[in-house]
C-alpha positions, 0 to 999 in steps of 0.5 A: 790260900785263895785270899793270899793268891788274890792279894799277891796277884793284884799287887806283888805286895812284898816287891812293892813294900821293898821298893818303897823302903829302898827309895826312902834310903831305909835299910830295914824293910819288912820280911814276910812269912805267909801261912795258910791256917790259924794253927800254922800262924800260932806255931810260927808266933811261938817259934820266933818274934814277929812285928805285925800279924795280918789276917784275912776274913776267911780262915778255915780253922778259926774265926778271925776274932778267935785267931786275933784273941789267940795271937794277943794271948801269945803276945799282947803287944803284937799289932793284929790287922785284918785285910779283906776284899769283902766290904760287908765283912770289913764294916762288920769287924770294924764296928766290933772295935776293941771286942774283935782284938783287931788293931785295924780293919782294911778293905782291899781294892787292888791298890798295893799302896794300901799294904804299905799304908797299913805297915806305916800306920802301925809304925807311926802309932808306935813311934809318934810319942818319941819322935814328937818329943825328941825330934819335934815331928809334925802330926796329921790326923785322919778321922773316920770309921768306914773301912772303904773310906780310910782304905782309899784315903790312906794310900793317897796320903801315904803317897804324898808323905813318901813323895815329900820325903823323897824330895827332902832326900835331894838335899841331904849331906850324907846317909845319916842325914838322910835317915834323920830326915826320913824319920822326921817326916810328918806322922799320920794317925788314924782315929776311928771315933770322936774320943780317939781323935780328941785324945790325939789332939790333946796329946799332940796339939803342939805338933799338929800339921793338919786334920782330915775328918769325915762328918759321920762317925761314933761319938759317945758310943753312938754314930753321930751324923754331925760328929765332924762339926763338933770336932771342928768346933773343938779344934778351932777353939784351941787351934784356930789356924789348923788346916782342916779338910771336911769330907762327906757324902751329904752335899748339905755340908759343902755350904757350911764348910765354905761358910767356915772357910774350910776345905771340902771333899765330896765323897760321891765325887770321882775326884775325891782323892784329887781333892785330898792330894790338892789339900796336902799340897796346898794347905799342909805345905807338901807342894811348892810355896805359892805366893798369891795376892788377896784376889788369888793371883799367883805371883811366883813359887818357891820349891826349896828354902833358897828360892823362898829366901830369894822371893821374900826379898821382892814379893809385895808387902801385901802378899808378905803380910797375908801369908805371915798372918796365916802362918803359911811360912812356918807350915811350909817349913814344918812339912820340910822338917825345918823345925828350928826355922819354923819354931823361930818365926811361928810366934811372930805377929805383924804387930811385933814389928814397926812395919811390914818391911821390918818383918821382911828384914827379920 
């Protein structure tokens, strides 16, 4: 009961989730059923179906791993998450992996957006296979095994995803069109180790929008301080143009990231989340399209596809060629669910045209 009191006082969780769903024009928001003991939880699960179980580290009548196992015995397909404000407990249960019967462990820091991120993470994991196949939606992968790290990152990433979805709603034709665009937003998948990240890469290589990775995480069953670099090398081999953000508490990796022309975020910096947000806006196409010269000088911005079409007629040839070579146009369109247009121009190479003006005309 104390855990529930703290969480409710900190964030008014049900209200926060409800308001987010309403703002996205989604008609079916989650309903909450709170109980104060493991016995009550199991009784409720026997009485009616539920979509998600969230437990805390403090249970009066059953250890969290025992409760998770009991829930899985009743319904093996039901996702079970743990939410705790104890950093050491979060790390301990996270390190148990599949042995804990938990599908995720999160550290509560008072940010109510984390609760929405937990719910949405489950939804994306369940929907990603169908939505990539049927709709062609894009996928962002987050790699890291520290609950403190991803519990801070996920709310920020989800905020940008939701802001992007809201901006797309402004141009909808009707409610059905709005729901389609909301469903077609990029999916966010969280991998806890090298093997899981690689599995996501292989499954959704044709749909990847970007990668955000820690440097130190499990690989081959053991913590590898350079697992991030090994993952980057594998990704660069298959997807050389994929936007990547490296984050680490070890400053030595910053120089290597710069050498490889990768975005870098210092985990010790108070501006860590701002760097993440800037990466999503600038590299993943979530912000306005910024036309720049080779030296970095800004020539203008396009906030929607119409502004993009207008500016493409007048920007200098050097600027057009630079952005085209980096697939910047298709990335920006993909983030806006303009899959058909993005797929049309993505295969284009400069050498496919007689000159840059021929590409501009196309």
